C-alpha positions as CSV (number, residue, x, y, z in Angstrom):
1,M,0.6,131.0,-91.2
2,K,1.6,134.7,-91.1
3,Q,-1.2,135.6,-93.6
4,R,-3.8,133.8,-91.5
5,L,-2.9,135.7,-88.4
6,T,-3.1,139.0,-90.3
7,C,-6.6,138.2,-91.6
8,Y,-7.8,137.4,-88.1
9,A,-6.4,140.7,-86.8
10,L,-8.2,142.7,-89.6
11,L,-11.5,140.9,-89.0
12,L,-11.3,141.6,-85.3
13,T,-10.6,145.3,-85.9
14,C,-13.4,145.7,-88.3
15,G,-15.9,144.0,-86.0
16,L,-15.0,146.4,-83.2
17,L,-15.1,149.6,-85.4
18,A,-18.4,148.8,-87.2
19,P,-20.7,149.0,-84.1
20,A,-18.9,152.2,-83.0
21,S,-19.6,154.0,-86.3
22,A,-23.2,152.9,-86.2
23,R,-23.7,154.2,-82.7
24,A,-22.1,157.5,-83.8
25,Q,-24.6,157.9,-86.7
26,E,-27.6,157.2,-84.5
27,R,-26.5,159.5,-81.7
28,K,-28.7,162.6,-81.5
29,P,-27.3,166.1,-81.8
30,G,-26.3,167.5,-78.4
31,E,-25.1,164.1,-77.2
32,E,-21.5,163.9,-76.2
33,T,-19.2,162.2,-78.5
34,L,-17.0,159.4,-77.2
35,P,-13.3,159.4,-77.9
36,P,-12.2,157.0,-80.6
37,P,-11.4,153.5,-79.4
38,T,-7.9,152.6,-78.5
39,P,-6.2,150.5,-81.3
40,L,-5.4,146.9,-80.3
41,P,-1.8,145.8,-80.1
42,S,-0.5,144.0,-83.0
43,T,-0.9,140.2,-82.8
44,E,1.6,139.5,-85.5
45,L,4.1,136.9,-84.6
46,P,7.8,137.2,-85.4
47,P,8.8,135.2,-88.5
48,L,9.9,131.6,-87.7
49,P,13.4,130.6,-88.7
50,V,13.4,128.5,-91.8
51,P,15.3,125.2,-91.2
52,T,18.2,124.8,-93.5
53,V,18.8,121.3,-95.0
54,P,22.5,120.6,-95.4
55,E,23.4,119.9,-98.9
56,M,24.3,116.3,-99.6
57,P,27.2,115.6,-102.0
58,P,26.0,114.3,-105.2
59,I,26.0,110.6,-105.4
60,G,27.3,109.4,-108.6
61,P,27.6,106.0,-110.1
62,S,29.8,103.6,-108.1
63,C,31.3,100.7,-109.8
64,A,34.0,99.8,-107.3
65,A,34.4,96.1,-106.3
66,C,34.9,94.9,-102.7
67,P,38.3,93.2,-102.4
68,A,38.7,90.1,-100.3
69,R,39.9,90.8,-96.7
70,I,40.6,89.1,-93.4
71,I,38.8,90.2,-90.2
72,S,40.4,89.3,-86.8
73,V,37.8,88.2,-84.2
74,P,39.6,87.0,-81.0
75,R,38.1,84.1,-79.2
76,L,38.1,83.8,-75.3
77,T,38.9,80.4,-73.8
78,L,39.1,79.2,-70.2
79,L,42.2,77.1,-69.6
80,E,42.5,74.9,-66.5
81,Q,46.0,74.9,-64.9
82,Q,47.1,72.7,-62.0
83,S,50.1,73.1,-59.7
84,A,51.4,71.1,-56.7
85,T,51.1,72.8,-53.3
86,T,50.8,72.0,-49.6
87,I,48.0,72.7,-47.2
88,P,47.9,72.5,-43.3
89,Q,46.1,69.7,-41.7
90,L,45.3,68.8,-38.1
91,K,45.4,65.1,-37.0
92,V,44.1,63.9,-33.6
93,R,45.7,60.9,-32.0
94,E,45.7,59.1,-28.6
95,E,48.8,59.2,-26.4
96,V,49.4,56.8,-23.5
97,V,50.5,58.8,-20.4
98,G,50.3,56.1,-17.7
99,K,49.0,52.8,-16.4
100,A,46.8,51.8,-13.5
101,V,45.5,48.6,-11.9
102,G,41.8,48.0,-12.5
103,L,39.4,46.6,-9.9
104,D,36.7,44.0,-10.5
105,V,33.7,43.2,-8.3
106,E,32.6,39.7,-7.6
107,F,29.9,38.3,-5.3
108,R,30.3,35.4,-2.9
109,E,27.6,33.8,-0.8
110,E,27.7,33.8,3.0
111,K,25.4,32.5,5.7
112,Q,24.3,35.0,8.3
113,I,22.1,34.8,11.4
114,V,19.3,37.4,11.6
115,T,17.0,38.0,14.5
116,E,13.3,38.3,13.8
117,W,10.6,39.4,16.2
118,T,7.3,37.5,16.3
119,V,4.2,37.6,18.5
120,K,3.3,34.6,20.8
121,P,-0.2,34.5,22.4
122,R,-0.7,33.1,26.0
123,E,-3.7,32.8,28.4
124,V,-3.8,34.8,31.6
125,I,-6.4,34.5,34.4
126,Q,-7.2,37.8,36.1
127,E,-9.5,38.3,39.1
128,V,-12.1,41.0,38.7
129,P,-14.1,42.4,41.7
130,C,-17.8,42.6,41.1
131,T,-21.1,42.7,43.2
132,T,-24.0,40.3,43.4
133,M,-27.4,40.3,45.2
134,V,-27.6,37.8,48.1
135,P,-30.9,37.0,49.8
136,V,-30.9,37.7,53.6
137,K,-33.7,36.7,56.1
138,T,-34.6,39.4,58.6
139,T,-37.2,39.6,61.4
140,D,-39.4,42.5,61.7
141,P,-39.0,43.9,65.3
142,C,-42.5,45.3,65.4
143,T,-44.5,42.3,64.2
144,G,-41.9,39.6,64.7
145,E,-42.4,38.2,61.2
146,C,-39.5,36.7,59.1
147,R,-39.0,38.1,55.6
148,T,-36.3,37.8,52.9
149,E,-34.4,40.8,51.6
150,Y,-31.7,41.1,48.9
151,K,-28.5,42.9,49.6
152,S,-25.5,43.6,47.4
153,C,-22.4,41.6,48.3
154,P,-18.8,42.1,46.7
155,V,-17.5,39.0,44.9
156,V,-14.2,38.3,43.2
157,R,-14.5,36.3,39.9
158,P,-11.6,35.0,37.7
159,V,-11.5,36.0,34.0
160,K,-9.4,34.4,31.2
161,I,-7.7,36.9,28.8
162,I,-5.1,36.4,25.9
163,V,-1.9,38.4,26.1
164,N,0.5,38.7,23.1
165,D,4.2,38.7,24.0
166,P,7.0,39.7,21.5
167,V,9.4,36.8,21.1
168,A,12.8,37.0,19.3
169,V,13.5,34.3,16.8
170,Q,16.9,33.7,15.1
171,R,17.1,32.5,11.5
172,V,19.9,31.6,9.2
173,V,19.8,33.3,5.7
174,T,22.2,33.2,2.7
175,V,23.3,36.6,1.3
176,S,25.6,37.7,-1.5
177,V,28.5,39.8,-0.3
178,P,30.4,41.9,-2.9
179,C,34.2,41.9,-2.7
180,L,36.9,43.6,-4.8
181,K,39.7,41.9,-6.5
182,P,42.5,43.1,-8.9
183,G,41.4,43.2,-12.5
184,K,43.0,44.0,-15.9
185,P,45.5,46.8,-16.1
186,L,44.2,50.1,-17.4
187,L,46.0,52.5,-19.8
188,V,45.6,56.2,-19.1
189,K,45.4,58.1,-22.5
190,K,45.0,61.6,-23.6
191,L,44.2,63.3,-27.0
192,A,47.1,65.0,-28.8
193,V,46.7,67.2,-31.9
194,D,49.5,67.2,-34.6
195,A,49.7,70.0,-37.2
196,T,51.2,68.7,-40.5
197,M,51.5,69.9,-44.1
198,E,49.9,67.6,-46.7
199,P,50.5,67.7,-50.4
200,A,47.6,68.9,-52.5
201,I,46.7,70.1,-56.1
202,C,45.9,73.7,-56.7
203,T,43.6,74.3,-59.7
204,K,43.3,77.7,-61.4
205,M,41.3,78.9,-64.4
206,Q,43.1,81.2,-66.8
207,L,41.4,83.3,-69.5
208,L,43.2,83.1,-72.8
209,T,42.6,85.1,-75.9
210,M,42.9,82.9,-78.9
211,P,43.5,84.4,-82.4
212,N,40.7,83.9,-84.8
213,E,40.6,85.1,-88.4
214,V,37.5,85.3,-90.6
215,H,38.1,85.4,-94.4
216,V,35.6,87.6,-96.2
217,P,35.5,86.8,-100.0
218,S,35.5,89.6,-102.6
219,C,32.3,90.8,-104.1
220,P,31.7,91.7,-107.8
221,P,31.5,95.4,-108.8
222,T,28.0,97.0,-108.7
223,C,26.9,100.3,-110.3
224,L,24.3,102.4,-108.4
225,P,21.9,104.7,-110.2
226,P,22.6,108.4,-109.9
227,H,20.8,110.3,-107.1
228,P,17.9,112.4,-108.5
């Protein structure tokens, strides 16, 4: 890597200097000469640290045998445990606080007289005044002739009409009348709450660690080849 970077830097420097020298040769006498180009900074990178590999101990032939052994692997078990205890409990009961006499309703029939109103028609004759034309003979004073003339004359005529009169009529009806009588005695009760303690069973789960041993048998000796 270091050599490659050095080669790249040399090629870049040669490429910059070659055109400059060619232009200097072609320049005519009397022309001003340019100052030499400024050298480029070095692009060399610092050397990278070389990783060191730790030395491994040499592995020689192993011919040791594995002895038989016992491995302890504990086992977890849930164990149910019960115990007697008491719990509070509320009980509701009825309590008699007094007595009272009840009342019953019964119906009995009675006859009662009621008054009803009805309409009764009757005929009535009424006299109505009216007028009529009556012929009257008169004599003309100039000619002395008799002639008939009609004059109105008041007349009273009877007319029949029907008049409705309200009439009270009494009638006997049978009705049911309610009445009260002593009935069965009544008990006055109220609700009472009693707080008691009742026996119960308390169940708990306990985590137990049970010993458990695993027997590992011995293995025959094996020889490993040496490490190259």
